DOMARDO-519710 format. One record per residue: x, y, z of N, C-alpha, C in turn; residue in three letters. Coordinates in steps of 0.02 Angstrom, whole numbers, padded with zeros to 5 digits, always signed. Layout:
N
XYZXYZXYZALA...
% end
This chain:
286
-00485-00086-00150-00485-00006-00144-00464-00004-00219MET-00508+00092-00255-00493+00106-00317-00471+00167-00287THR-00426+00163-00358-00399+00227-00389-00436+00302-00428LEU-00501+00373-00392-00527+00371-00442-00478+00441-00506SER-00470+00447-00574-00458+00470-00617-00429+00535-00606SER-00470+00567-00575-00466+00637-00518-00392+00627-00505GLU-00391+00601-00442-00335+00565-00404-00277+00562-00457LEU-00268+00506-00483-00224+00491-00525-00186+00530-00573ILE-00251+00587-00618-00220+00622-00650-00195+00684-00608HIS-00202+00715-00559-00181+00725-00530-00110+00735-00497SER-00093+00674-00483-00031+00629-00464+00026+00659-00516ILE-00004+00611-00576+00035+00625-00641+00067+00677-00668VAL+00040+00720-00630+00046+00811-00678+00068+00835-00639ARG+00079+00809-00559+00136+00850-00517+00204+00832-00530ALA+00216+00733-00542+00260+00699-00555+00287+00699-00626ALA+00254+00720-00685+00268+00756-00722+00309+00810-00723LEU+00266+00869-00684+00296+00921-00680+00365+00922-00655ALA+00368+00904-00588+00449+00896-00548+00502+00838-00626GLU+00480+00805-00670+00514+00777-00707+00539+00838-00769ASP+00483+00844-00798+00503+00897-00844+00514+00966-00832VAL+00476+00989-00817+00512+01056-00790+00474+01095-00864GLY+00512+01123-00864+00483+01173-00951+00522+01139-01023ALA+00519+01063-01006+00525+01033-01065+00591+00986-01058GLY+00568+00942-01107+00640+00893-01109+00696+00904-01161ASP+00739+00951-01129+00762+00967-01192+00815+00920-01232ILE+00839+00864-01210+00873+00820-01223+00826+00790-01304THR+00789+00753-01254+00730+00702-01320+00710+00781-01373THR+00702+00825-01368+00682+00879-01406+00724+00911-01457GLU+00764+00886-01432+00859+00894-01484+00880+00872-01522THR+00847+00792-01494+00878+00730-01541+00817+00690-01570THR+00758+00684-01550+00704+00647-01570+00676+00716-01639VAL+00647+00698-01690+00647+00703-01761+00556+00735-01701PRO+00503+00790-01701+00428+00780-01692+00392+00718-01717ALA+00412+00726-01767+00358+00690-01822+00372+00591-01801GLU+00411+00606-01785+00445+00520-01770+00378+00461-01732LEU+00370+00409-01748+00324+00364-01722+00331+00307-01692ARG+00363+00272-01622+00369+00196-01637+00333+00162-01587ALA+00354+00096-01569+00312+00058-01519+00376+00034-01458GLN+00346+00024-01418+00387+00034-01356+00384-00022-01295ALA+00402-00076-01262+00367-00137-01230+00410-00109-01157ILE+00340-00122-01105+00380-00122-01042+00380-00195-01033ILE+00448-00218-00991+00448-00285-00960+00506-00285-00898ILE+00441-00357-00862+00464-00368-00812+00510-00393-00797ALA+00572-00375-00759+00644-00390-00777+00645-00473-00753LYS+00592-00455-00683+00608-00512-00640+00551-00535-00602GLU+00517-00589-00579+00428-00601-00545+00416-00568-00521PRO+00342-00531-00527+00316-00481-00469+00245-00475-00486CYS+00243-00441-00445+00148-00460-00466+00133-00385-00486VAL+00095-00369-00537+00097-00282-00584+00042-00245-00531VAL+00098-00195-00524+00034-00140-00490+00053-00080-00531ALA-00015-00040-00551+00045+00037-00594-00001+00063-00642GLY-00029-00009-00675-00034+00029-00751-00072+00068-00748LEU-00136+00069-00718-00180+00166-00727-00098+00200-00701PRO-00089+00195-00664-00033+00276-00691+00009+00282-00762LEU+00037+00234-00777+00074+00223-00826+00011+00248-00889VAL-00033+00205-00909-00061+00244-00933-00080+00332-00938GLU-00080+00344-00876-00105+00409-00868-00058+00469-00890ALA+00022+00427-00871+00071+00476-00910+00083+00511-00968VAL+00061+00438-01013+00060+00445-01067+00019+00479-01113PHE-00035+00482-01078-00110+00512-01099-00119+00596-01075THR-00072+00587-01030-00057+00683-01003+00016+00709-01086GLU+00047+00663-01079+00098+00672-01127+00061+00693-01225LEU+00022+00638-01230-00012+00652-01283+00003+00603-01325GLY-00041+00570-01378-00041+00513-01441-00016+00481-01439GLY+00000+00451-01379+00032+00371-01360-00028+00343-01333VAL-00036+00282-01368-00094+00222-01340-00039+00173-01307GLU-00077+00172-01241-00064+00105-01217-00094+00039-01197THR-00069-00014-01196-00111-00081-01232-00071-00122-01174ARG-00105-00136-01138-00097-00171-01072-00097-00252-01100PRO-00055-00274-01074-00056-00353-01105-00076-00411-01064VAL-00072-00362-00988-00067-00422-00916-00127-00375-00889VAL-00161-00388-00835-00216-00354-00776-00164-00344-00727THR-00208-00281-00692-00164-00276-00624-00156-00314-00597GLU-00129-00309-00547-00136-00398-00497-00105-00469-00548GLY-00100-00447-00596-00055-00517-00607+00017-00531-00600ALA+00025-00598-00586+00112-00600-00556+00134-00654-00637LEU+00204-00604-00649+00209-00608-00720+00286-00660-00687VAL+00319-00687-00736+00386-00697-00727+00417-00663-00758ALA+00480-00648-00733+00543-00639-00791+00547-00646-00838GLY+00545-00559-00855+00550-00565-00942+00500-00552-00962GLY+00449-00569-00951+00371-00551-00994+00358-00474-00997GLN+00315-00464-01052+00280-00426-01082+00217-00372-01036MET+00218-00325-01006+00192-00315-00968+00132-00281-00988VAL+00159-00222-01032+00128-00169-01090+00168-00158-01128CYS+00129-00143-01193+00163-00100-01267+00102-00040-01268SER+00144+00027-01304+00146+00067-01308+00155+00105-01376LEU+00109+00127-01410+00122+00167-01486+00120+00245-01478VAL+00161+00264-01513+00136+00325-01524+00230+00398-01526GLY+00199+00446-01533+00262+00482-01555+00318+00468-01491PRO+00397+00466-01514+00472+00436-01487+00462+00503-01431VAL+00445+00545-01415+00476+00627-01394+00407+00595-01349ARG+00359+00563-01329+00315+00577-01279+00325+00505-01254ALA+00356+00470-01302+00384+00402-01236+00431+00405-01225ILE+00487+00425-01240+00536+00449-01198+00540+00497-01146LEU+00496+00553-01155+00492+00577-01096+00459+00572-01032THR+00410+00538-01052+00377+00484-01010+00378+00442-00961GLY+00467+00402-00999+00484+00349-00980+00516+00347-00897GLU+00526+00404-00880+00541+00346-00805+00487+00383-00751ARG+00455+00412-00780+00405+00451-00735+00327+00394-00722THR+00329+00330-00788+00285+00299-00797+00337+00225-00726ALA+00353+00205-00759+00424+00165-00723+00445+00169-00669LEU+00439+00222-00656+00452+00242-00557+00376+00236-00513ASN+00339+00252-00553+00258+00210-00539+00251+00178-00534PHE+00257+00104-00586+00242+00059-00572+00294+00015-00559ALA+00354+00044-00536+00412-00008-00507+00388-00022-00435GLN+00373+00048-00417+00371+00057-00319+00310+00033-00330ARG+00250+00026-00364+00170+00024-00345+00187-00063-00349LEU+00222-00116-00380+00206-00173-00421+00271-00202-00328SER+00342-00163-00330+00360-00190-00273+00316-00196-00201GLY+00277-00143-00208+00232-00142-00150+00181-00204-00153ILE+00144-00221-00208+00093-00270-00199+00122-00345-00224ALA+00175-00338-00235+00252-00404-00237+00252-00423-00167THR+00271-00374-00115+00276-00376-00054+00236-00407-00031LEU+00156-00362-00040+00097-00401+00008+00100-00480+00007THR+00083-00464-00094+00066-00541-00075+00103-00597-00062ARG+00162-00589-00039+00204-00639+00007+00199-00658+00052GLU+00170-00589+00077+00143-00588+00157+00080-00651+00165PHE+00040-00636+00126-00028-00641+00105-00022-00719+00101VAL+00021-00751+00039+00030-00808+00030+00069-00812+00104GLU+00071-00814+00151+00134-00832+00203+00081-00867+00268ALA+00022-00810+00267-00033-00835+00305-00090-00871+00279VAL-00081-00913+00208-00139-00944+00190-00161-00975+00239ALA-00225-01005+00235-00255-01047+00281-00277-01038+00330GLY-00235-00976+00351-00291-00929+00438-00321-00918+00431THR-00360-00875+00480-00423-00824+00462-00394-00748+00461LYS-00311-00747+00460-00271-00681+00490-00269-00630+00437THR-00315-00573+00424-00268-00552+00364-00216-00519+00365LYS-00181-00492+00313-00138-00426+00332-00146-00378+00317ILE-00139-00322+00372-00155-00236+00371-00091-00221+00333LEU-00098-00158+00310-00032-00099+00306-00060-00049+00355ASP-00012+00011+00348-00003+00046+00410-00014+00109+00389THR+00007+00173+00389+00017+00230+00372+00064+00254+00373ARG+00109+00206+00360+00189+00210+00367+00218+00216+00295LYS+00179+00277+00275+00173+00272+00214+00236+00374+00167THR+00234+00358+00118+00263+00417+00060+00227+00458+00063THR+00233+00525+00101+00178+00586+00134+00179+00597+00040PRO+00101+00628+00035+00072+00636-00025+00062+00574-00061THR+00067+00526-00069+00083+00454-00116+00028+00382-00075LEU+00012+00408+00013-00036+00356+00020-00087+00320-00010ARG-00132+00352-00058-00160+00311-00080-00142+00275-00141ALA-00088+00283-00185-00045+00230-00215-00038+00197-00180LEU-00002+00191-00125+00054+00122-00091-00023+00104-00049GLU-00079+00121-00042-00129+00080-00012-00166+00026-00057LYS-00170+00084-00099-00202+00041-00184-00142-00027-00190TYR-00095-00012-00193-00036-00054-00212-00055-00128-00169ALA-00058-00116-00116-00074-00155-00044-00131-00202-00068VAL-00193-00177-00100-00253-00199-00096-00246-00249-00170ALA-00197-00195-00209-00182-00268-00277-00141-00304-00268VAL-00094-00314-00210-00047-00373-00180-00117-00415-00130GLY-00182-00404-00106-00190-00457-00090-00227-00446-00015GLY-00182-00383+00027-00183-00376+00066-00243-00320+00092GLY-00268-00286+00155-00322-00258+00167-00302-00182+00202THR-00340-00135+00173-00318-00069+00193-00331-00068+00256ASN-00283-00040+00299-00310+00015+00381-00329+00054+00358HIS-00328+00100+00424-00363+00163+00397-00337+00216+00354ARG-00359+00260+00323-00322+00297+00267-00286+00338+00300MET-00302+00382+00345-00276+00455+00393-00303+00455+00477GLY-00306+00502+00504-00325+00534+00570-00393+00526+00584LEU-00429+00518+00539-00488+00550+00515-00537+00498+00510TYR-00520+00424+00491-00561+00380+00465-00587+00319+00532ASP-00543+00303+00593-00544+00271+00627-00506+00324+00720ALA-00541+00284+00748-00503+00293+00803-00463+00257+00849VAL-00393+00291+00858-00354+00220+00866-00310+00250+00971MET-00299+00230+00995-00297+00260+01031-00217+00226+01067ILE-00154+00244+01043-00106+00222+01051-00070+00248+01121LYS+00003+00225+01120+00028+00203+01165+00052+00269+01211ASP+00059+00340+01184+00059+00402+01170-00010+00415+01208ASN-00045+00431+01182-00101+00448+01193-00122+00410+01276HIS-00122+00345+01292-00129+00318+01343-00090+00336+01408ARG-00013+00370+01375+00007+00389+01431-00014+00473+01465ALA-00042+00494+01418-00067+00559+01402-00129+00528+01488ILE-00186+00489+01442-00247+00478+01488-00231+00427+01567LEU-00171+00405+01544-00146+00379+01622-00154+00443+01679ALA-00139+00514+01666-00122+00564+01723-00192+00587+01729ARG-00242+00564+01698-00305+00600+01678-00369+00562+01757LEU-00323+00462+01764-00358+00461+01806-00409+00391+01762GLY-00411+00358+01823-00438+00273+01806-00475+00276+01757PRO-00531+00363+01739-00587+00323+01709-00586+00372+01638SER-00514+00379+01620-00522+00417+01584-00514+00404+01507ALA-00485+00340+01552-00478+00293+01438-00550+00249+01406LEU-00600+00259+01454-00667+00245+01456-00698+00300+01429ALA-00697+00341+01470-00716+00404+01444-00697+00450+01392ASN-00641+00434+01363-00622+00433+01295-00637+00407+01234ALA-00654+00334+01264-00695+00321+01215-00751+00306+01201VAL-00801+00364+01255-00858+00359+01255-00857+00443+01236ALA-00821+00472+01238-00816+00550+01204-00818+00535+01112ALA-00784+00487+01102-00755+00461+01015-00835+00441+00995ALA-00863+00403+01029-00920+00379+01005-00969+00417+00990ARG-00973+00473+01053-01015+00510+01037-00995+00564+00974ALA-00933+00593+00980-00912+00626+00907-00944+00599+00856LYS-00927+00525+00815-00940+00469+00776-00958+00398+00781ASP-01030+00398+00810-01020+00325+00807-00988+00271+00751ALA-01006+00284+00712-00998+00234+00653-00905+00210+00640ARG-00865+00275+00688-00784+00231+00687-00775+00195+00729LEU-00749+00125+00701-00709+00083+00752-00646+00129+00789PRO-00666+00083+00858-00627+00121+00905-00552+00064+00911VAL-00484+00083+00912-00456+00023+00915-00403+00071+01001ILE-00378+00009+01017-00350+00030+01076-00278-00005+01075ILE-00213+00016+01100-00169-00022+01104-00162-00057+01153GLU-00124-00089+01144-00118-00145+01205-00026-00159+01219ALA-00006-00171+01269+00059-00188+01278+00073-00251+01319ASP+00023-00253+01372+00032-00322+01406-00055-00328+01393SER-00045-00409+01447-00112-00416+01451-00177-00365+01492LEU-00133-00329+01563-00164-00281+01579-00195-00231+01560ALA-00170-00192+01488-00196-00189+01456-00243-00179+01425ASP-00232-00252+01390-00299-00282+01330-00349-00284+01414VAL-00356-00301+01454-00423-00302+01517-00442-00236+01500GLU-00398-00194+01512-00409-00118+01507-00453-00101+01447ALA-00424-00105+01396-00449-00092+01348-00530-00121+01320ALA-00526-00185+01334-00592-00206+01344-00629-00191+01361LEU-00611-00162+01446-00662-00142+01487-00689-00068+01490ALA-00655-00045+01427-00646+00030+01426-00704+00049+01335ALA-00719-00011+01326-00779-00020+01259-00723-00042+01196GLY-00672-00073+01178-00629-00081+01128-00655-00101+01080ALA-00663-00093+01008-00710-00121+00976-00625-00196+00934ASP-00563-00136+00944-00525-00188+00912-00459-00174+00934HIS-00420-00223+00969-00348-00212+01007-00290-00211+00969VAL-00245-00180+00973-00192-00190+00968-00143-00223+00984LEU-00125-00254+00994-00064-00297+01032+00008-00283+01006LEU+00024-00240+01051+00097-00198+01009+00156-00261+01052ASP+00200-00281+00995+00246-00300+01017+00237-00357+01075ASN+00190-00401+01060+00202-00469+01125+00229-00528+01076MET+00270-00550+01130+00265-00617+01086+00245-00660+01098THR+00245-00722+01062+00202-00767+01024+00153-00800+01067VAL+00163-00802+01123+00158-00835+01189+00119-00799+01216ASP+00118-00742+01211+00089-00681+01224-00002-00662+01163GLU+00023-00664+01140-00017-00663+01087-00090-00681+01075LEU-00078-00777+01111-00100-00841+01129-00157-00816+01172ARG-00111-00784+01213-00143-00760+01288-00203-00708+01283GLU-00192-00659+01236-00213-00610+01240-00269-00629+01195ALA-00277-00682+01142-00340-00687+01099-00386-00718+01125VAL-00363-00764+01191-00404-00808+01231-00416-00759+01257LYS-00382-00710+01296-00405-00660+01346-00467-00632+01308LEU-00458-00588+01237-00526-00557+01221-00571-00606+01192VAL-00572-00668+01209-00634-00698+01164-00655-00693+01111GLY-00647-00658+01085-00690-00635+01031-00749-00570+01028GLY-00737-00547+01089-00782-00472+01110-00757-00424+01091ARG-00676-00414+01033-00656-00369+00999-00621-00408+00962ALA-00608-00349+00904-00558-00391+00853-00489-00379+00871LYS-00449-00412+00851-00354-00426+00878-00320-00411+00797THR-00281-00379+00831-00236-00367+00787-00145-00371+00831GLU-00119-00398+00786-00046-00412+00805-00007-00364+00770ALA+00056-00325+00813+00082-00298+00776+00172-00259+00792SER+00220-00245+00749+00282-00244+00762+00333-00303+00776GLY+00373-00302+00716+00432-00347+00715+00409-00411+00683GLY+00373-00386+00637+00311-00422+00600+00377-00437+00536VAL+00390-00502+00501+00440-00507+00436+00416-00583+00421ARG+00418-00587+00368+00406-00649+00323+00431-00723+00355LEU+00453-00720+00392+00489-00757+00414+00452-00782+00477VAL+00430-00737+00537+00375-00749+00569+00301-00748+00576ASN+00280-00728+00518+00211-00687+00498+00164-00745+00516VAL+00176-00807+00479+00134-00873+00495+00139-00887+00565ALA+00192-00911+00603+00200-00923+00665+00143-00842+00703GLU+00145-00811+00691+00094-00744+00720+00044-00755+00693ILE+00016-00781+00646-00057-00801+00620-00077-00843+00700ALA-00051-00906+00657-00047-00976+00697-00070-00952+00743ALA-00088-00896+00798-00112-00872+00878-00178-00875+00863THR-00223-00832+00813-00281-00840+00827-00296-00768+00809GLY-00224-00715+00781-00269-00631+00751-00318-00644+00736VAL-00332-00577+00723-00389-00580+00648-00339-00521+00591ASP-00309-00493+00621-00251-00431+00601-00184-00450+00596TYR-00143-00449+00566-00080-00413+00546-00060-00360+00536ILE-00024-00296+00568-00010-00274+00513+00070-00237+00495SER+00099-00233+00452+00156-00254+00435+00179-00167+00402VAL+00202-00139+00441+00221-00063+00419+00260-00072+00344GLY+00302-00152+00339+00349-00138+00314+00340-00142+00229ALA+00260-00144+00212+00226-00166+00134+00266-00107+00118LEU+00263-00043+00126+00250+00033+00121+00291+00059+00144THR+00328+00036+00184+00392+00090+00198+00448+00068+00182HIS+00456+00006+00169+00531-00034+00150+00512-00090+00076SER+00480-00100+00047+00460-00116-00009+00512-00097-00065ALA+00547-00138-00079+00591-00145-00144+00555-00139-00191ARG+00571-00101-00222+00570-00079-00300+00573-00123-00361ALA+00521-00161-00385+00548-00210-00440+00565-00168-00504VAL+00599-00231-00526+00652-00208-00585+00607-00215-00653ASP+00553-00171-00670+00548-00145-00762+00591-00108-00795LEU+00577-00128-00869+00617-00092-00926+00578-00079-00965SER+00582-00021-01015+00551-00009-01069+00581+00003-01111LEU+00578-00035-01177+00662-00028-01218+00592-00017-01292GLU+00594+00006-01320+00579+00037-01394+00581-00021-01453LEU+00560-00063-01482+00566-00104-01521+00547-00102-01607VAL+00622-00137-01618+00614-00131-01699+00551-00126-01757ASP+00503-00152-01741+00451-00147-01791+00411-00070-01804GLU+00422-00035-01873+00360+00018-01863+00306+00022-01819PRO+00289+00088-01795+00230+00089-01772+00190+00080-01810ALA+00118+00068-01795+00039+00044-01853+00023+00115-01850PRO
% end
């Protein structure tokens, strides 16, 4: 997944407007306008770096600051390692500091957690998926960070996949035994390109999803033994996805059942921001 420059700059402008407002009164009254300096952004702990395009965009918007990454997006860095350097007006560096770090810390946290899950299932065929459990208006950024960390993006929204979940099924159950299959047919008639995903809470639900023509069966909150049986029942006729109660301590065991995917809401709703800092350096700016 990539982020367009238009999207990056739109989000960065909104973030700067939120933080700077009518102006950075502290910096403007304490720092001479002509003063230039160098600064570095340092990882204070091991992490997977994500968000450098946002950092660069912050300082581009503020003007005159050159951003010089020293690692690539997605690099695994050690605590104490420099991530990038900045050269330019001190006012712009100080004004953009928190906004740039907020983006990089949040996205690096997501990428780092994602990498941990991906590494935990290494050696299996299972891919780690994200979900729609994202921060409103920041979904694209957070899903981008998942991809940087080696995860696979699930649907972006309600528009790019058909997902018939438990509440949809509860309504369909009231409409008769053929309602699920009719719903799948209606979805394909509307847009045959979109995958049809049906949630299943039991093996009976799996059979019903297959009978209705699902491309992908979401196995929700099943035990490891139930997942194994569900994969056997599906027999390659659809993709299988385990969801619910997934943690680093059990994800490898879930992957060993043979599911194609494991979705992990925690990648975006519970990732801890990593510790990054911006520090001015003593050398004069070139």
